[in-house]
C-alpha positions as a Python dict, from the first residue, in 0.01 Angstrom:
ca = {
    (1, 'M'): (0, 0, 0),
    (2, 'S'): (-194, -41, 324),
    (3, 'E'): (-419, -333, 393),
    (4, 'L'): (-782, -303, 279),
    (5, 'V'): (-1046, -202, 530),
    (6, 'T'): (-1356, -424, 533),
    (7, 'V'): (-1690, -274, 642),
    (8, 'R'): (-1996, -495, 696),
    (9, 'Y'): (-2359, -409, 629),
    (10, 'L'): (-2692, -590, 647),
    (11, 'C'): (-2881, -538, 325),
    (12, 'I'): (-3239, -409, 345),
    (13, 'G'): (-3293, -403, -33),
    (14, 'C'): (-3511, -717, -32),
    (15, 'P'): (-3636, -979, 219),
    (16, 'L'): (-3318, -1191, 193),
    (17, 'G'): (-3118, -968, 429),
    (18, 'C'): (-2778, -1050, 282),
    (19, 'R'): (-2466, -986, 489),
    (20, 'L'): (-2259, -753, 276),
    (21, 'E'): (-1889, -674, 292),
    (22, 'V'): (-1729, -370, 131),
    (23, 'D'): (-1352, -356, 92),
    (24, 'E'): (-1211, -3, 85),
    (25, 'A'): (-863, 128, 12),
    (26, 'P'): (-779, 337, 323),
    (27, 'E'): (-573, 597, 138),
    (28, 'T'): (-831, 688, -125),
    (29, 'H'): (-1153, 559, 37),
    (30, 'A'): (-1226, 395, -299),
    (31, 'I'): (-1441, 82, -299),
    (32, 'V'): (-1231, -211, -418),
    (33, 'E'): (-1484, -494, -387),
    (34, 'V'): (-1840, -565, -271),
    (35, 'R'): (-1924, -921, -155),
    (36, 'G'): (-2221, -1110, -14),
    (37, 'F'): (-2504, -976, -228),
    (38, 'S'): (-2757, -1208, -394),
    (39, 'C'): (-2910, -950, -626),
    (40, 'R'): (-2826, -624, -804),
    (41, 'R'): (-3011, -423, -538),
    (42, 'G'): (-2777, -562, -272),
    (43, 'K'): (-2468, -438, -450),
    (44, 'E'): (-2627, -97, -515),
    (45, 'Y'): (-2735, -73, -150),
    (46, 'A'): (-2384, -154, -24),
    (47, 'I'): (-2223, 110, -244),
    (48, 'Q'): (-2482, 374, -158),
    (49, 'E'): (-2472, 296, 216),
    (50, 'H'): (-2092, 308, 216),
    (51, 'T'): (-2053, 630, 19),
    (52, 'A'): (-2358, 842, 110),
    (53, 'P'): (-2600, 676, 356),
    (54, 'Q'): (-2960, 796, 340),
    (55, 'R'): (-3270, 737, 552),
    (56, 'T'): (-3642, 793, 516),
    (57, 'V'): (-3748, 1012, 808),
    (58, 'T'): (-4068, 918, 991),
    (59, 'T'): (-4199, 1112, 1288),
    (60, 'T'): (-4500, 1316, 1400),
    (61, 'V'): (-4587, 1686, 1414),
    (62, 'A'): (-4834, 1876, 1628),
    (63, 'I'): (-5182, 1928, 1485),
    (64, 'D'): (-5462, 2153, 1612),
    (65, 'H'): (-5838, 2093, 1594),
    (66, 'A'): (-5800, 1720, 1520),
    (67, 'R'): (-5906, 1402, 1694),
    (68, 'W'): (-5544, 1330, 1794),
    (69, 'A'): (-5270, 1573, 1897),
    (70, 'R'): (-5002, 1437, 1660),
    (71, 'L'): (-4999, 1382, 1284),
    (72, 'P'): (-4771, 1109, 1144),
    (73, 'V'): (-4543, 1232, 865),
    (74, 'R'): (-4258, 1096, 654),
    (75, 'S'): (-4004, 1235, 412),
    (76, 'D'): (-4097, 1222, 45),
    (77, 'R'): (-3750, 1084, -36),
    (78, 'P'): (-3454, 960, 165),
    (79, 'A'): (-3251, 1228, 339),
    (80, 'P'): (-2877, 1224, 401),
    (81, 'K'): (-2822, 1027, 722),
    (82, 'E'): (-2632, 1313, 885),
    (83, 'M'): (-2939, 1540, 840),
    (84, 'V'): (-3195, 1314, 1012),
    (85, 'L'): (-3163, 1463, 1361),
    (86, 'T'): (-3156, 1818, 1223),
    (87, 'I'): (-3478, 1748, 1032),
    (88, 'C'): (-3644, 1601, 1342),
    (89, 'H'): (-3540, 1899, 1554),
    (90, 'A'): (-3680, 2141, 1294),
    (91, 'L'): (-4011, 1952, 1293),
    (92, 'R'): (-4057, 2014, 1666),
    (93, 'H'): (-4161, 2367, 1573),
    (94, 'V'): (-4409, 2267, 1302),
    (95, 'R'): (-4777, 2292, 1392),
    (96, 'V'): (-5057, 2230, 1142),
    (97, 'T'): (-5433, 2266, 1159),
    (98, 'A'): (-5684, 1997, 1064),
    (99, 'P'): (-5819, 1890, 823),
    (100, 'V'): (-5517, 1730, 654),
    (101, 'K'): (-5520, 1475, 371),
    (102, 'M'): (-5273, 1190, 334),
    (103, 'G'): (-4998, 1304, 96),
    (104, 'D'): (-5029, 1674, 180),
    (105, 'V'): (-4693, 1849, 210),
    (106, 'I'): (-4664, 1950, 575),
    (107, 'A'): (-4319, 2111, 558),
    (108, 'A'): (-4112, 2183, 246),
    (109, 'N'): (-3732, 2162, 222),
    (110, 'V'): (-3699, 2098, 594),
    (111, 'A'): (-3377, 2246, 736),
    (112, 'G'): (-3244, 2294, 384),
    (113, 'S'): (-3223, 1916, 337),
    (114, 'G'): (-3416, 1910, 11),
    (115, 'V'): (-3680, 1677, 153),
    (116, 'N'): (-4045, 1757, 208),
    (117, 'M'): (-4244, 1603, 491),
    (118, 'I'): (-4581, 1461, 388),
    (119, 'A'): (-4879, 1344, 592),
    (120, 'T'): (-4913, 967, 609),
    (121, 'R'): (-5280, 965, 705),
    (122, 'D'): (-5594, 1172, 675),
    (123, 'M'): (-5669, 1380, 981),
    (124, 'P'): (-6019, 1529, 973),
    (125, 'G'): (-6108, 1828, 1184),
    (126, 'Q'): (-6321, 1797, 1495),
}
């Protein structure tokens, strides 16, 4: 059996910011042990980050007939980390028209990722 591979993470599950370590068997990529967490969320975060990392996407899209030229948006749920750039590239082509209400879906199932982008502020028309 090969030696275990240790991967380190910084937990963002709560304000403590625990330094996590995940031991993995190199042959099977199975998690053998998780260390360094102070709460249940830390352990869950380490496992999730190690097996299928996800990120909330925040960016802006173009908006017409509004006070500002860009509308801030975010994903309604975390997206697979490997899809973040694809989602952002797809949003370059999105253009909405004011008025927009906070929480409105601006783009659905962006790039086939399963996430919807929602407005994070009201944007009244001019």
